[in-house]
N, C-alpha and C positions, 0 to 999 in steps of 0.2 A: 504494500499499499504506500502510495506517495504521501509524503508529509506536506500538509497544507501550510502555506505562509499567510498569516493573518496580520495585517498592519493597521494599527490604530493611529490615525493621523490627527495631530493637533496637540496643543499644550493643555494639560489639566483635564484630560478626557478619561477620568477614572471610571465613571459609570459605564462608558462604552467598552473599556478594557475588561471590566468585571463581567459585562454581558457576553463578550466574546469568549472569555475563559469558561463561563458557565455553559455556553453552547458547545464548546469543544469537549468539555467534561461530560455533558449529558449524552453526546453522540459517541463518546469513547473513541475519538479519532486522534491520530497523530497530527499535531499542529504546533507550529512555532508562532507565538504571539509577540509582535514587536511594537514598541511605542516609538512613533516617528514624530519628532518635535522640530526638526530643522525645516524652516520655511522654504528653502530652496528645494529640499527633497520632497516636501509635500506638494509644491508646485509641479514637480516632475511627474507626479501621479495624475495631474490634471484636475485635482479636487479644488473646486471654487470656494467651498466653505468648509470650516471644521466645526465640530468633529466630523471625521470621515472614516470609513472603513474600507479597506482593500483586501481582497482575498486572491492570492496567487497573482498579485500585481494589477488586478482589475478593481476599480473603485465601484463598490456596491451601493454606497449611500454617502451623502454629503450634506452637512448642515443640520443634522439631527442625530439622535441616539436610537438606533433600531433595537427592537426587543430581542430577547434571547431566542424566541421562536422564529423571528425573521432571519436572524443570523444562522440558525440551524438549517433553515431552508436553503440558504446560499452555500452552506458547507456540504450539503448532500450531493 
């Protein structure tokens, strides 16, 4: 199984990081969760607003905090 890369984009996005960790835990999948705070790196993802979430380099949401259920759907 390929390890998923989950990037939490933005400064102070603790709730989004917690939701991502919960989703990974509930699905029992292998994933590496990274916190990305560098503005140049965030801009490289094309995220227009933070907080944002990227999975395997693809931005799934921007400008809001998705629910654990929503993140689980993206991870499947």
